[in-house]
VEXDREN-2710 file (C-alpha; in Angstrom, 1 decimal):
% VEXDREN-2710
k/r/px/py/pz
1/MET/83.9/105.0/155.7
2/ALA/84.0/101.8/158.5
3/HIS/79.9/102.4/159.0
4/ILE/79.7/102.0/155.4
5/VAL/81.6/98.3/155.5
6/PHE/79.4/97.1/158.0
7/LEU/76.2/98.9/157.3
8/ARG/76.3/97.8/153.5
9/ALA/78.1/94.9/153.0
10/SER/76.1/91.6/154.2
11/ALA/76.7/87.8/154.3
12/ALA/76.1/87.2/150.8
13/ASP/79.6/89.0/150.2
14/LEU/81.6/86.7/152.3
15/THR/80.2/83.4/151.2
16/ALA/81.7/82.8/148.1
17/GLY/83.5/79.5/147.7
18/LYS/82.9/78.9/151.4
19/PRO/82.1/75.3/152.7
20/PRO/79.5/73.9/155.0
21/LEU/80.2/73.2/158.7
22/ALA/82.3/70.8/159.5
23/GLY/81.8/68.3/162.3
24/VAL/80.4/64.6/163.7
25/PRO/76.9/63.9/165.0
26/GLU/77.7/63.4/169.0
27/SER/77.4/59.6/168.9
28/ALA/80.3/59.5/166.3
29/PRO/83.6/58.2/168.1
30/LEU/86.0/60.6/169.4
31/SER/88.3/58.9/166.6
32/ALA/86.1/60.3/163.7
33/ALA/85.8/63.7/165.3
34/ALA/89.8/63.8/165.7
35/ALA/90.0/63.1/162.1
36/ALA/88.0/66.2/161.1
37/ILE/89.8/68.6/163.3
38/PRO/93.2/69.1/161.0
39/ALA/90.8/69.9/157.9
40/SER/88.5/72.3/160.2
41/SER/89.2/75.9/160.9
42/GLU/90.2/77.4/164.1
43/ALA/91.4/74.0/165.2
44/ALA/88.0/72.6/166.1
45/VAL/85.1/70.8/164.4
46/ALA/81.9/71.1/165.8
47/VAL/79.5/68.2/167.2
48/TRP/75.9/68.0/166.8
49/ARG/72.8/66.3/167.9
50/ALA/71.1/64.0/166.2
51/ASP/67.5/63.6/167.8
52/GLY/65.4/61.2/167.2
53/ALA/67.5/59.5/165.0
54/SER/68.8/55.9/165.3
55/HIS/72.7/54.9/165.7
56/HIS/72.7/53.9/162.4
57/GLN/71.5/57.5/161.1
58/HIS/73.4/59.2/163.3
59/HIS/76.3/58.8/160.7
60/HIS/74.3/59.4/157.8
61/ARG/72.1/62.5/158.5
62/ALA/73.0/66.1/159.2
63/PRO/70.7/68.2/161.1
64/ALA/69.7/71.4/159.4
65/ALA/70.1/74.4/161.8
66/ALA/72.5/76.0/163.7
67/ALA/70.4/74.8/167.2
68/THR/71.6/71.6/167.2
69/VAL/74.7/71.8/167.5
70/VAL/76.1/71.0/171.4
71/GLY/79.6/72.3/171.1
72/LEU/83.0/72.5/169.4
73/LEU/85.6/70.3/169.9
74/SER/89.3/71.5/169.7
75/SER/92.6/69.5/168.9
76/ILE/93.7/69.8/172.7
77/ASP/90.2/69.0/174.0
78/VAL/91.0/65.9/172.3
79/VAL/94.3/65.2/173.3
80/ALA/93.8/66.2/176.8
81/PHE/90.9/63.7/177.1
82/LEU/93.1/61.0/175.8
83/ALA/95.8/62.2/178.7
84/ASN/93.5/61.8/181.5
85/HIS/91.6/58.8/180.2
86/PRO/92.7/55.6/182.2
87/GLY/91.9/53.1/179.8
88/GLY/94.5/54.5/177.4
89/ALA/94.4/56.0/173.8
90/ALA/92.5/52.8/172.1
91/ALA/89.5/53.3/174.5
92/ALA/89.5/56.8/174.8
93/PHE/89.0/57.4/170.7
94/MET/85.7/54.7/171.3
95/THR/84.2/57.4/173.2
96/PRO/81.2/59.3/172.0
97/ALA/82.4/62.6/170.7
98/GLY/79.4/64.0/172.6
99/ASP/81.0/63.1/175.9
100/VAL/84.4/64.9/175.2
101/VAL/83.2/67.9/173.3
102/PRO/82.5/71.3/176.1
103/HIS/78.6/71.8/175.7
104/GLU/78.8/75.3/175.0
105/HIS/75.5/76.4/173.2
106/ALA/75.3/79.3/171.0
107/LEU/78.8/78.9/169.0
108/VAL/76.8/78.0/166.2
109/ARG/74.3/80.8/164.5
110/GLU/72.2/80.7/161.7
111/VAL/71.3/83.9/159.1
112/GLN/70.2/84.6/156.1
113/PRO/72.1/85.6/152.9
114/ASP/70.9/89.5/153.5
115/THR/72.4/89.7/156.8
116/ARG/74.0/92.8/157.4
117/LEU/78.0/92.5/158.4
118/ILE/77.6/94.5/161.4
119/GLU/74.8/92.3/162.5
120/ILE/77.2/89.1/162.1
121/VAL/80.2/90.5/164.0
122/GLU/77.4/91.2/167.0
123/LEU/76.7/87.8/166.6
124/MET/80.2/86.8/166.8
125/LYS/81.1/89.4/169.7
126/GLN/78.3/87.7/172.1
127/GLY/79.8/84.3/171.4
128/ALA/79.2/82.9/168.6
129/ARG/82.5/81.2/166.5
130/ARG/80.6/79.5/163.2
131/VAL/77.7/81.8/161.7
132/LEU/75.7/79.8/158.8
133/VAL/74.4/81.2/155.7
134/GLY/71.2/80.1/154.3
135/LYS/72.2/79.4/150.6
136/ASN/70.9/81.3/147.8
137/ILE/68.6/78.4/145.9
138/THR/69.7/79.2/142.7
139/GLU/73.3/81.0/143.1
140/GLY/74.1/79.0/145.9
141/CYS/77.4/80.2/147.4
142/ALA/78.9/82.0/144.3
143/ILE/76.8/85.1/144.9
144/ASN/80.0/87.6/144.4
145/LYS/83.0/86.3/142.2
146/GLN/85.3/89.2/142.6
147/PRO/87.3/90.3/145.7
148/PHE/85.3/93.0/147.6
149/ALA/88.6/95.3/147.9
150/PRO/89.9/97.8/146.7
151/PHE/87.4/99.2/148.4
152/TYR/86.4/102.3/146.3
153/LYS/86.3/100.1/142.8
154/ALA/83.9/97.5/144.7
155/VAL/81.3/100.3/146.3
156/LEU/78.4/99.0/144.1
157/LYS/78.8/95.7/146.3
158/ILE/78.0/97.5/149.3
159/THR/75.2/99.6/148.5
160/GLY/72.6/97.3/149.3
161/THR/71.3/96.8/145.3
162/PRO/70.1/93.7/144.2
163/ARG/73.0/91.4/143.2
164/ARG/72.5/89.6/140.3
165/ASN/75.4/87.0/138.5
166/PRO/75.8/88.0/134.8
167/SER/75.6/84.4/133.7
168/PRO/74.3/81.7/134.7
169/SER/77.2/79.2/136.4
170/PRO/77.4/75.3/136.1
171/ALA/76.9/73.9/139.4
172/PRO/79.8/72.9/141.8
173/ALA/80.6/69.1/141.5
174/PRO/79.5/67.1/144.4
175/ALA/82.2/67.2/147.5
176/THR/83.4/63.9/148.1
177/ARG/83.5/64.3/151.7
178/SER/81.0/62.3/153.5
179/PRO/77.5/63.9/154.5
180/SER/78.3/62.7/158.1
181/THR/80.9/65.3/158.3
182/THR/79.1/68.8/157.3
183/LEU/76.0/70.2/158.6
184/GLY/73.2/71.4/155.8
185/ARG/75.9/70.8/153.3
186/ASP/73.0/72.2/150.8
187/LYS/71.5/74.3/152.7
188/TYR/74.1/76.4/154.7
189/CYS/77.8/78.1/154.2
190/CYS/80.1/78.5/157.1
191/LEU/81.6/81.5/157.7
192/THR/84.3/82.1/160.7
193/ARG/85.8/84.6/162.6
194/GLU/88.9/84.2/160.3
195/ASP/86.8/84.7/157.5
196/ILE/85.6/87.9/158.9
197/VAL/89.2/89.6/159.8
198/ARG/90.2/87.8/156.2
199/PHE/87.3/90.2/154.4
200/LEU/88.4/93.2/156.5
201/ILE/91.8/93.2/155.9
202/ASN/91.0/94.1/152.4
203/CYS/89.1/97.1/153.7
204/LEU/92.0/98.8/155.7
205/GLY/91.1/102.2/153.7
206/ALA/87.6/102.3/154.9
207/LEU/88.4/101.5/158.0
208/ALA/90.8/104.2/158.7
209/PRO/92.4/105.3/160.8
210/ILE/91.4/102.3/163.3
211/PRO/94.0/99.7/162.0
212/MET/96.5/101.9/162.1
213/GLN/96.1/102.3/165.6
214/SER/98.2/100.6/168.1
215/ILE/96.0/97.8/169.6
216/ALA/97.0/99.2/173.1
217/SER/95.2/102.9/172.4
218/LEU/92.3/100.4/170.7
219/GLY/92.0/98.6/174.0
220/ALA/92.2/95.4/172.1
221/ILE/94.8/93.8/174.7
222/SER/93.2/91.1/176.9
223/ARG/94.8/90.8/179.9
224/ALA/92.5/87.8/181.5
225/TYR/94.9/85.2/179.8
226/SER/96.0/81.7/181.4
227/HIS/99.1/80.5/181.8
228/VAL/100.9/78.1/183.6
229/GLU/104.8/77.6/184.8
230/ASP/107.2/76.1/182.8
231/SER/108.5/73.2/185.2
232/SER/104.7/72.2/185.9
233/PRO/103.2/69.2/184.7
234/ALA/101.9/69.7/180.9
235/ILE/98.8/68.1/181.9
236/GLY/97.7/71.1/184.2
237/ALA/97.1/73.2/181.3
238/ALA/94.3/71.3/180.3
239/TRP/93.1/72.2/183.8
240/GLU/93.6/76.2/182.9
241/LEU/92.3/76.2/179.1
242/PRO/89.7/79.1/178.8
243/SER/86.9/78.8/176.3
244/ASP/88.7/81.3/173.8
245/PRO/90.9/81.2/172.6
246/ARG/91.8/77.7/173.6
247/ALA/95.3/78.7/174.4
248/VAL/97.3/78.7/177.9
249/ALA/101.2/80.2/178.0
250/VAL/104.1/78.7/179.2
251/VAL/106.1/80.7/181.3
252/ARG/108.5/81.4/183.9
253/THR/107.9/83.7/186.4
254/GLY/110.5/86.2/188.1
255/HIS/111.3/87.8/191.3
256/ASP/109.5/90.9/190.2
257/GLY/106.4/89.1/189.4
258/SER/106.9/89.5/185.4
259/ARG/105.9/86.5/183.4
260/VAL/108.7/85.6/180.5
261/ILE/106.8/84.2/178.0
262/LEU/108.8/81.0/176.9
263/ALA/106.0/78.8/175.0
264/GLU/102.1/78.2/174.7
265/ILE/100.1/74.8/174.8
266/SER/97.2/75.5/172.4
267/GLY/95.0/74.0/169.7
268/HIS/96.7/76.1/167.4
269/LYS/99.8/74.0/168.1
270/LEU/98.4/71.1/168.0
271/TRP/95.8/71.0/165.1
272/LYS/97.5/69.1/163.3
273/LYS/100.2/66.7/165.0
274/ASP/99.8/63.2/166.5
275/TYR/96.9/63.3/169.1
276/ALA/97.8/60.1/170.2
277/ALA/101.6/60.8/171.1
278/ALA/100.8/64.2/172.5
279/ALA/98.8/63.1/175.2
280/GLU/101.0/60.5/175.8
281/ALA/103.7/62.8/176.0
282/MET/101.4/65.7/178.3
283/ALA/100.6/62.6/180.9
284/THR/104.2/62.5/181.6
285/MET/106.2/65.8/180.8
286/SER/106.6/69.0/182.2
287/ALA/105.0/72.1/180.3
288/MET/107.9/73.3/178.9
289/ASP/109.3/69.8/177.7
290/PHE/106.0/69.2/175.8
291/ALA/105.6/73.0/174.4
292/THR/109.0/72.1/173.0
293/GLY/108.1/68.7/171.7
294/VAL/105.0/70.3/169.8
295/ASP/106.9/72.8/168.6
296/GLU/110.2/70.1/167.0
297/SER/107.5/67.9/165.6
298/GLU/108.4/67.4/161.9
299/PRO/105.9/66.6/159.2
300/SER/105.2/63.4/158.0
301/PRO/104.3/62.8/154.6
302/THR/102.6/59.3/155.0
303/ALA/100.2/60.6/158.5
304/THR/96.7/60.7/157.7
305/ALA/93.6/61.6/160.0
306/ALA/92.8/58.4/160.7
307/ALA/96.4/57.5/161.1
308/ALA/96.5/59.7/164.0
309/ALA/93.6/58.6/165.6
310/GLY/94.5/55.3/165.5
311/ASN/98.4/55.8/166.1
312/VAL/97.7/53.0/169.4
313/GLY/98.1/49.7/167.7
314/GLY/96.5/47.8/165.1
315/GLY/93.4/46.9/167.1
316/ALA/92.1/50.2/167.8
317/ARG/92.3/51.1/164.0
318/ALA/90.4/47.8/163.5
319/ARG/87.6/48.4/166.0
320/MET/86.9/51.6/164.2
321/GLY/85.1/50.2/161.7
322/SER/82.8/52.1/159.1
323/VAL/83.9/55.2/160.8
324/GLU/87.6/55.4/159.1
325/GLU/86.2/54.5/155.7
326/GLU/83.9/57.2/156.0
327/ILE/86.2/60.0/157.5
328/ALA/87.9/61.4/154.3
329/PRO/91.7/61.5/155.0
330/VAL/93.7/64.3/155.5
331/PRO/97.0/64.2/154.1
332/ARG/100.6/65.6/155.5
333/LEU/99.4/65.2/159.6
334/THR/102.7/66.1/162.0
335/ARG/103.4/63.4/164.1
336/PHE/104.4/64.3/167.6
337/SER/108.4/63.5/168.1
338/SER/109.2/61.9/171.7
339/ARG/113.0/61.2/170.8
340/LYS/113.3/65.3/170.1
341/ILE/112.0/66.1/173.7
342/GLY/114.5/63.6/175.8
343/PHE/116.3/66.3/177.0
344/SER/116.3/68.4/180.4
345/ALA/113.8/70.9/181.2
346/SER/116.7/73.7/181.6
347/LEU/117.9/73.3/178.3
348/ALA/114.7/73.2/176.6
349/ASN/114.0/76.4/178.2
350/MET/117.8/78.0/176.4
351/ILE/116.4/76.7/173.5
352/MET/113.1/78.7/174.1
353/VAL/114.3/81.5/174.9
354/SER/117.1/81.7/172.1
355/HIS/114.5/80.6/169.3
356/ARG/111.4/82.5/170.5
357/LYS/110.4/84.3/167.7
358/ASN/110.3/80.5/165.9
359/ARG/108.0/79.3/168.6
360/VAL/105.7/81.2/170.2
361/LEU/103.8/84.3/167.8
362/THR/104.1/87.5/169.8
363/CYS/103.1/91.2/169.1
364/LYS/103.9/94.3/171.3
365/ALA/101.4/96.8/172.5
366/THR/102.4/99.5/170.5
367/SER/101.8/97.3/167.2
368/SER/99.5/98.4/164.8
369/LEU/96.1/96.7/164.5
370/ALA/96.8/95.8/161.0
371/ALA/99.8/94.3/161.7
372/VAL/97.8/91.8/163.9
373/MET/95.2/91.1/161.6
374/ALA/97.7/90.4/159.3
375/GLN/100.0/88.4/161.4
376/MET/97.4/86.2/162.8
377/LEU/96.4/85.6/159.0
378/SER/99.3/84.5/157.7
379/HIS/99.8/82.3/160.8
380/ARG/96.0/80.8/160.5
381/ALA/96.6/81.6/164.5
382/THR/93.6/81.9/166.6
383/HIS/95.5/84.6/168.8
384/LEU/99.0/86.6/169.7
385/TRP/100.5/87.0/173.0
386/VAL/101.5/90.6/173.7
387/VAL/105.1/91.2/175.4
388/GLU/107.2/94.0/176.4
389/ASP/110.9/94.3/176.9
390/VAL/112.2/91.8/174.8
391/ASP/116.3/91.2/175.2
392/ALA/118.1/88.4/175.2
393/ASP/118.8/88.5/178.7
394/LYS/115.6/88.5/180.2
395/GLY/113.2/87.4/177.5
396/ALA/110.0/88.7/176.6
397/VAL/107.6/89.3/179.2
398/LEU/104.1/88.6/178.9
399/VAL/101.6/91.4/179.4
400/GLY/98.3/90.3/177.1
401/MET/96.6/88.6/174.2
402/ILE/94.8/89.4/171.6
403/GLY/92.5/87.3/169.9
404/TYR/89.2/87.8/167.2
405/MET/87.0/88.7/169.7
406/GLU/89.2/92.1/170.8
407/ILE/90.0/92.7/166.9
408/LEU/86.2/92.2/166.3
409/ARG/85.5/94.8/168.9
410/ALA/88.2/97.5/168.1
411/VAL/86.9/97.5/164.8
412/THR/83.6/98.1/165.4
413/ARG/84.1/100.9/167.9
414/GLY/81.3/103.7/167.1
415/VAL/79.4/101.2/164.6
416/VAL/76.0/101.4/166.1
417/VAL/73.7/98.3/165.0
418/PRO/70.3/100.2/163.7
419/PRO/66.9/99.1/164.7
420/ALA/65.3/95.9/163.0
END
């Protein structure tokens, strides 16, 4: 049955209501990119190249092909850049986004609405993190209006039969977002790895028995994770960041070489934080104190994306000019609280050990794949840390991590991509 899901379902089954790709041109200031991150999937926005356009046009014209995307800029990339910039946050925010984003091509790929799900998953297994689906000219991105699950009631949707709407739908109202923050708004819908996993969790019966098996038995645990010691400088985590996921475990290594996970420093944790304040803390604090401060930050109902980008004084805010007006503000960003991190690393460690469940998302090697998928989706997390020997004295011993890539590889075991 798993073969049916992947071979019969197509991109059109997943694109109902999906937005275009969020991001900014590479010439836009870092402040504009930072303002767009909180409303974006997986705590990252695309940065694209606008070849042949003038500087003024860069802010008003989006490209029409995924090939123009030069990389994905995450929240932790922004914070790390601000923390390392010698001129301070005000000057750093004026840096072109193209000079900050890690240049990794092929992170965004383009497919047609009839592309099979297995082909999309294969692109993601090869490194794609966003897939642009060409819109149907007459139907847009609202081809299928009913959910795919339960599988047996929706079997007609994955039999390859022509799709048609029972009645014409009115054209959707134009979005209020600035054209400079979306790629190919009128031509593409954007699918993320989270979208694929959310789709698959509605097909667990069809994917059986794989979802009920443990992640250890499926070989879905990655041992190639990055980590820093709890007492090491937080800025060091920026140099340990893997390409995917953008996360570093904060650990305490025991005499036997085992690593107890205490916290994490990641794009997911910094997703909706005050980047300028977080950068100041990262430059001066230990990894443990920094991670604790991030976790203890409280929501600020008045904070916006523009305020987070410009929280370095009125001068920096004024210098943003028209860019600040173009980027739609995102409400309820979280302000990083420096007042809550003025205690010793040892006290921070005790707090993290006693409240670990509230601070770092973990699972066990014996957890089922379905449970892991549900946990990641409920928290909109890009990964979980895999632990063992969880007890009050020793703590949770880190053995690996699981992210989207491991999940996609596990659910497609045995599914062969047919020749074109």
